[in-house]
N, C-alpha and C positions, 0 to 999 in steps of 0.2 A: 333782752333788748337793751342796748345802751341808750344813754340820753340823746346822743346824736341820731340814732335810729328812730327814737320816739319823735324827735323834732322833725324828721323827714316824712312822717306819716301825714297824709292829708287830713285836715280837720273833718270831723264827721265819721272817722273810722271807729268801728266798735272795738274796744280794748278792755282788757282786765289789767289793773295795776295793783301789785302788792306793795304796800309801803309801811314803814315803821311808825308805831305810835309812841308817844312820849308820855307814858303813864305806867302805873304799877300793875294794872289788871291784865292788859294784853300787850303783846310785843308787836303784832302786825295785823293788818286787815287788808281787804281787797276792795277796789272800786271797779265796778263793771258798768260800762256805758259808752257813750260817744265822746271822743276826744274833741273838746271845744276850744282849747287854748293850750299852747306850749310856748313858754317863755324861757329866759335864761335860767331862772331859779325856781319856777313853778310850772305845773301843768294843771289843767282843769278837766275833769271828767263829769259829764252830765249823766247821773244815774237816775233810777226810778224815784229815788227819794230826794233828789235835788243835786245841785252842782257840788263837787268835792274838789277843793284846791289842795294840791299835793306838792310838797317841796321836792324838787328834783333830787336833792341830796338824800331824801328819805326813801326813794324808790329802791326796792329790793329786786323786783322782777316786773316785767311787763310783756304782753304779747297781744297780737290781734286775735279776735275771736269772730266766728261766723254770726250772721244775724240770728235773732231768736226764732224759734220755730213758729209756724203759723198756729194760732189758737184753734183748737178743734171745737166744732159746734157742740153744744150740750145735747145729750140725748135724754129723752124723758125716762124716768125710772119705770121699770117693769112693774106692773100691778099684779 
């Protein structure tokens, strides 16, 4: 997905964004969550751990993803 395609998505769309890290230990990581902001130089994804601000220049790949599956009810353990 190009930056222009990312900017065209409606806010609230569930996305996964792979982006470069600027360190020695890892080269890239993913942010999975709702797209809450897209600007000229950054985008923000609301993940389960909080909001992640990503530089558009650091994005390697991005795509929309379906909503998470419904949680199954717990079943009691057999005795």
